[in-house]
C-alpha positions in Angstrom: 0.0 0.0 0.0 1.4 3.4 -1.0 1.4 6.2 1.5 0.5 9.6 0.1 3.4 12.1 0.4 3.4 15.8 0.6 6.2 18.3 0.1 6.5 21.1 2.5 8.8 24.1 2.7 9.8 25.1 6.2 12.0 28.1 7.0 13.9 27.8 10.3 17.0 29.1 12.0 20.2 27.4 10.9 20.9 26.4 14.5 17.7 24.2 14.5 18.5 22.4 11.3 20.4 19.6 12.9 17.5 19.0 15.3 15.0 18.9 12.5 17.2 16.4 10.6 17.6 14.2 13.6 13.9 14.2 14.3 13.0 13.5 10.7 15.4 10.6 10.5 13.8 9.1 13.6 10.4 9.4 11.9 11.6 7.9 8.6 11.1 11.2 6.8 13.3 12.6 4.0 14.7 16.1 4.4 16.4 18.0 1.6 17.9 21.4 1.5 16.7 23.9 -1.2 19.2 26.7 -1.9 18.0 30.1 -3.1 19.1 30.9 -6.6 22.3 32.9 -6.8 22.2 36.4 -8.2 24.3 36.8 -11.3 27.2 39.2 -11.0 28.0 42.1 -13.3 30.8 40.1 -15.0 28.4 37.2 -15.8 25.9 39.7 -17.2 28.6 41.3 -19.3 29.7 38.0 -20.7 26.1 37.2 -21.6 25.8 40.5 -23.4 28.8 39.7 -25.5 27.5 36.3 -26.3 24.1 37.7 -27.3 25.7 40.4 -29.4 24.5 43.3 -27.2 27.9 45.1 -27.6 28.3 48.3 -29.5 31.5 50.2 -30.6 31.7 53.9 -31.2 34.1 55.6 -33.6 34.2 58.8 -31.6 32.7 60.5 -28.6 30.0 62.0 -30.8 29.2 58.6 -32.2 29.0 57.2 -28.6 26.7 60.0 -27.5 24.4 59.5 -30.5 24.2 55.7 -29.7 23.3 56.5 -26.1 20.6 59.0 -27.1 19.0 56.6 -29.6 
């Protein structure tokens, strides 16, 4: 007979994580850690811009200003 399972997300202090893991192990439950997505840094965004072709070159200061105003 299959037992219905449910996934829950619980936010708790880091100091209590070992207690929760120990109690869960005793009950036969499975505990997994979900990490928050990491923010991309400016270098990673710049590399992506180059790969996607979002890079512009200016021949002069006037050309650069015209590109910025457009």
